[in-house]
C-alpha positions, 0 to 999 in steps of 0.5 A: 390153689397156689402155695405160699412161697416160704412158709410151711406148716408142721402138723402131727399126721399118721401115715398107714399102709395095709398089709392085708384086710380081708375076710376069709382067704386073701387075694393075693396070698400073702408071701414071706417077705412084703413091701409096705408103702409102694403102688399097691395100696396108693388111693385106697384111703382104707388101706393107706393114706399116702399119696405117692409111693414110696415117699411123701408128696411134694417137698415135705419133710418127716419126723418119725416119732412113733411106729405102731403095728395095727392087728385086728382078728376075729373068727375061728382063729383069732387067738392063733393069729394073734399069738402066731403073727406077733412072734413070727411077724418082723418089721424093718423101716428102710430110709434110701437104702439103709435100715433104719429100725428093725424089730419083731411085731411084738415090739410095736404095740398098736396103742389102740383098738377094741378091748374087754370081754363079754360072756362068751367072748374074750377081746385080743389086742396088740397092746393096751389100747392107749396112745400110751402104750406105743412104740416111742423112739428114743430118738426121732428118725428124720425123713428129709425132702423126696426121700424114698422109703418102705416098710418090709413085712418079713415072716418067719416060721416058729418050729414048724408052725407058720401063721402064713398058713393060717392067715392064706387058707384059714376059716372064712369067718376069719376077720384079718387086718395087719397095718403098719403105722409110722406116727410124728410131725409132717412139714408141708407147704402152706396153700 
C-alpha cells in the first residue's frame, strides 16, 4: 500500500523484547551480559514486536516517555527468582554509541501483571500492577530517524549469590519470563 507523501501519524506504542521466556532450563543459557532489540527475536511476536533489528522500521521516530522491566516467575523458585533478579539485573538503554539511561532492575517497575493471593500461594510482582507504577522519565528520550539502539542486560552477583544459576539450572517447573519495554510515542508514515 502506498504511503501518503508528507503525512505522518503519531501513536502511543510500546516496544518490547524478551531476555528469557521458558519453563525449566533455558536454551540457550543466559549469559552475564546480553543485548536486547537485536536479531534474535525479530519475527516472533511473543518475544518482540520490533520489525527490524536494532532500529525502528522505515523513517519512524520515537519519543521514549517510560520504561519497564516485566518479570514473571512461577514454580519452586519463584520467590528467589524475583528477589535475586531485581537486585542483580541492571539495564542500559543505548542510542547510537552512548548510553541514554542506566539503572538497576528494581528502578523499572512493570506497571502490570498478576496481583493478589489465594489460600496457599502468594503472588509476587515487580511493582504494583498499575500504569501509575512505572518508570516515567523526567525528560523524554528522543530517538531520531534510523537511529540504532539496544538495551543491555547485565547480571552482577550479590556476594556468592548468582541468580543466573537459578535461572539456568532451576527446577523444571520454574516458569521464567524477563522482558524489557520502552513506552512512548511513535511517529510513522500513513498508508
